N, C-alpha and C positions, 0 to 999 in steps of 0.2 A: 477303677483303680482307686483308694484310698489315701489320704494324705495321713501318716503316721503321728506327725506332730500335736500336741497337745494345745488349746486354745482355753482359754477362762470360759466357766458357764455364761457369764452376763458381761458385758461391757455396757453400761448404761449410753456413755457418750457417743459410742459407735452404732449402736440400736439406733439413736435417734438420728444420727448420719446418713442411717440406711434408709429409715422412713424418709427422710427429706428427699434423698436420693429417688425414692420411688414416687414421691409425689412430684417432683420436678418432669420424671418421665411421662412422655406423651406421644399419641399415633403421630406422626409427621406425615402431614398428606401433600405436602410441596417441600422438596429437597434443593438447594442449590447445588446443581450440578457441576460449580467450579470447584466445589470444597472437596478434599479427599479425606477419608479416615487415614491417620499415621498407621503405618505397618504395628508399631509397637502395641497401640490401642486394639488394633484387628488381633495380634496373638493372643492378646489378654482375653478379649471376649471368646476366641475360640478355646482357649485353655480352660475356661471357665463352663461350657458347654460340654468339654470334655470330663471335667471334673463331675458332673452332673449327678446326684445320685438315682442311678435309675436302677431299675430290678436286677437283682442279681449281678450288677455291675457290669456289664454286658457292652454297652453302649451299643444298642443294636440300630445305629442308623450310621451315616456317613454325612457331611458337611462340606458342600461344593462352594467354594468362594470363586462368584462368576464375576471378572474384572472387565472382560471383554464387552464392547458396546452392542458388537454386533449378535451377541449371543443374548445379551439381555433385552434387544429389541425382538429377537424370537421367542422371547419367554413370555414379553408381556402379553400379548394375547391370550394366553392360559392362566394369566393372573389379573382377570377382569382389568386389562388396558391400565393399570394402575402407572401413572408417571414415577412413581417412586421407582419402581423396576428398572427404567432407564437413566434415571438420575443420580442414583444413589453410586458412589465409588466401589462398592463392594456389596455383591448381593448373595446374602448366606442362603444357601437352599440345603434343607434337612432332607434328607431321603432314608428312611426308614427301610431295614430290611426286608425283604419279601419273605422270609422264611427263617426260623432258627434252623440250621445245619449242624452235624457233628463237627465240619470244617471250621463254620464260623466259632462255634463255641469253644472247641479246643486253640482256636487261634488266639481267642481273647483271654484264655485262660493262660496260654504260654507266655504271652506278652507280658500278662500281670507278672508271673512267674520270673520272667528275664529282669523287669524293671525292679522287683523286690530284691531280686537275687537271691530269692529262697524259694522253696517248694515246702508244705507240709500237709500233713494226713488229712487235717480237717478240710481244707482247702481243696484236696484233691479229692474227697469223700462229695462234696458239693460238687465237683464237677461232673464225678460220674452220675449223679443224682439228676442233675440239667439236661446230660446227655440221654439218661433214660426216660425222660418226660416231657421234655421241650420238641425236639424233632416230631414226636408221634401224635403231637396234638393237630398237627395240619396246618398247611401253610396258610389258610385264612384266619384262624384265630390267633396264629404267630405273627402274621402281619399287622392286626389289629393291636394286640399287645405292642410290637414293635413301634407302632406309628404312636401309640401313648408313652412311650420311652422319650421317642425325639420330641415329643412337647415338652418332658422334664427339661432337654438339653436346650431345647428353645428359649424357654423360663430361663432359664442361668444364664443364656447369652444376653437377652434382654436386660435383664437384671447389671449383668457386668457393662453392656451398652451403655445404661442410665449412668453406671459410677463414672465410666470413661467419657461421660456426656456427650453422647454419639447421638 
């Protein structure tokens, strides 16, 4: 779902701020388990992932926010025993769709129509095109494609986290 508001083509001070934010970002090797990410920051990070420019606008992934310490402890061994998994306050798990199905595609189009409050012929023709092509490609191809889309959502979340200084 795209944002219909317009934005200036360039805004050099903001571009410089974005680059400074990205230069500040780094891979955290040790976290302070006593610090918690505020709910408002988490919500903005998740919204950035939702707004990520994925192929066909389907956002073919789910994001699970894991806050339960026991669940994070069970995840740790399959995450190469990284301490960050248990020390963080919120673990975001990006789970790509295993396949593109008619139900999933229709759900996303219906949701977009509801949010926008309208339907249009071009949009509905695009839905028909996707329904006629994506499900037939096979689950292996579709999972690989969805996984690449999840990486786009992850990138948006990482940039938002840097902006939030998380």
